[in-house]
C-alpha positions, -999 to 999 in steps of 0.1 A, spaced: -206 -101 296 -179 -123 312 -145 -116 296 -120 -145 295 -102 -141 262 -88 -107 251 -71 -99 218 -44 -72 217 -34 -57 184 -6 -50 182 19 -58 208 42 -28 205 56 -10 235 22 1 249 3 -29 236 28 -54 251 27 -37 285 -12 -37 286 -12 -73 275 11 -82 304 -11 -65 328 -41 -85 315 -22 -117 316 -12 -111 352 -49 -106 361 -57 -140 347 -71 -133 312 -60 -154 282 -44 -127 260 -41 -134 223 -27 -116 193 -26 -122 155 9 -120 141 3 -128 105 18 -99 84 33 -83 116 68 -71 120 97 -91 136 97 -66 164 60 -72 172 65 -109 171 95 -107 195 75 -85 219 45 -109 218 68 -138 224 85 -120 254 50 -113 269 39 -149 265 9 -140 242 -10 -166 223 -6 -162 186 -38 -172 168 -23 -162 134 -51 -143 116 -75 -116 124 -103 -140 116 -91 -164 143 -88 -135 167 -124 -125 163 -135 -161 166 -117 -166 199 -120 -134 219 -148 -116 237 -129 -83 236 -103 -70 210 -81 -40 219 -66 -19 191 -34 -4 204 -13 8 175 0 37 154 -29 61 150 -23 62 112 -32 25 111 -63 26 132 -89 30 105 -73 5 82 -72 -21 109 -108 -15 119 -117 -21 82 -98 -54 83 -114 -65 115 -149 -55 102 -144 -79 72 -135 -107 97 -166 -99 118 -188 -100 87 -173 -133 76 -176 -153 109 -207 -136 123 -191 -132 157 -197 -101 179 -167 -94 201 -165 -60 217 -140 -40 196 -122 -13 217 -103 14 198 -75 26 222 -57 48 197 -49 85 197 -75 95 171 -100 123 167 -136 117 177 -147 119 140 -122 92 132 -136 71 160 -171 76 146 -160 63 112 -145 32 129 -177 27 149 -197 28 117 -175 2 101 -177 -22 131 -214 -19 137 -222 -22 99 -204 -56 101 -225 -67 130 -199 -60 157 -199 -38 188 -176 -9 195 -163 10 225 -140 41 226 -109 42 248 -81 67 253 -48 57 270 -32 84 292 1 76 308 32 55 301 33 18 293 22 1 326 53 -19 334 77 -18 364 62 8 388 45 29 360 8 34 360 -16 43 332 -53 52 329 -77 38 303 -106 63 297 -136 45 281 -169 56 267 -197 41 247 -229 20 255 -209 -10 267 -180 9 283 -188 -4 318 -180 -39 307 -144 -28 304 -141 -22 342 -132 -59 344 -99 -50 328 -87 -28 356 -55 -36 375 -35 -18 402 -13 -3 374 -41 2 348 -71 22 360 -102 21 339 -124 53 341 -158 52 325 -167 87 310 -201 82 294 -222 61 271 -212 84 241 -188 71 215 -161 97 210 -158 111 245 -128 90 254 -111 100 222 -119 136 229 -102 136 263 -72 118 248 -69 145 221 -71 173 246 -46 158 270 -22 148 242 -24 184 229 -13 198 262 13 172 270 29 165 236 23 200 223 43 214 252 71 189 245 71 199 208 73 236 217 100 231 243 121 209 220 119 233 191 129 262 213 159 244 228 171 231 194 168 266 180 187 281 209 216 257 204 218 263 167 217 301 174 245 297 200 225 310 230 216 277 247 236 284 278 220 318 283 186 304 277 191 276 302 201 302 329 170 322 321 146 292 321 161 280 354 154 314 369 118 318 356 104 285 343 124 258 361 95 233 365 85 235 329 121 233 317 128 202 338 96 186 328 105 190 291 140 177 296 126 147 315 103 138 287 129 140 259 150 108 264 121 84 257 104 104 230 125 100 197 117 63 191 80 72 195 81 103 173 68 85 142 36 76 161 33 111 174 32 126 139 -3 112 130 -14 119 166 -7 156 160 -27 155 128 -56 138 146 -55 166 173 -55 192 145 -85 175 130 -103 175 164 -97 211 171 -107 222 136 -140 204 140 -148 227 170 -138 259 152 -102 262 163 -71 265 142 -54 232 132 -22 249 123 -6 247 158 -6 210 157 3 207 120 35 225 132 39 201 161 36 172 135 64 188 115 86 189 145 80 152 154 85 143 117 120 159 120 127 138 151 113 106 135 137 109 106 167 116 127 192 90 139 176 90 173 141 85 158 152 54 140 160 36 173 133 15 191 122 19 227 142 -13 235 174 -3 217 177 34 227 206 44 249 191 45 284 219 67 297 210 95 273 195 126 290 173 153 278 202 177 271 219 150 251 188 146 229 187 184 223 224 184 214 221 155 190 190 168 172 205 203 170 236 189 154 217 169 128 224 182 93 197 207 82 
């Protein structure tokens, strides 16, 4: 399949960066902004994306459609897209790139294929690929190799297998390690400040776990505006682990922590509006001092 037109839904922080990478490679990148937020419309405009209006128009125009959005919206969007596929009888390759459990991806695959469409599984690991940042797109499914055409110097594409669900599985496991560690570290640091032992804990961590401590502090400044998306991701990780006989409770707790961050003043910022001078210790201080 020769790919020329790619749909990206929706152009949030990650979606916009991926769309810009694809445009730079020469693809015509479209989106459908009917019913979308003012922020999504502004990000799409800044990236120079072609707005085709409706999901129906997007399926009619594009060979590939990437779903890059809040995990909580992934299944609903797939249902909406399946209706459009059924209506116009087109068969673009639908690629779910969201942080969802393999079982959720299987449900999405069933909806898309029942409507006559085709589905691939993808997991994004890494930051939005803008500036010097690089990210990796893991893909799986019968048509995953077609997506190697999307690779750029800043966006690697790694084909895992022809099994739907494998890309979601590695995203869940990596996200559990990465964001689970951030959740644990943040909760410890906030607790220490509220208990009045934060200075002593910092000294101890610098003596015995400096690398981990610095990694957590380094991750905190950009996290709060994304916390609302990380809540459903933690629930999808819990669902993934429960399906293989492990406790889901660890990541239910991580979801609670990110819900606390999402409802804070910091969590109500956007990636564009956050204070870029704010460091990890500032984030801990501000969250610890929130009324509780």
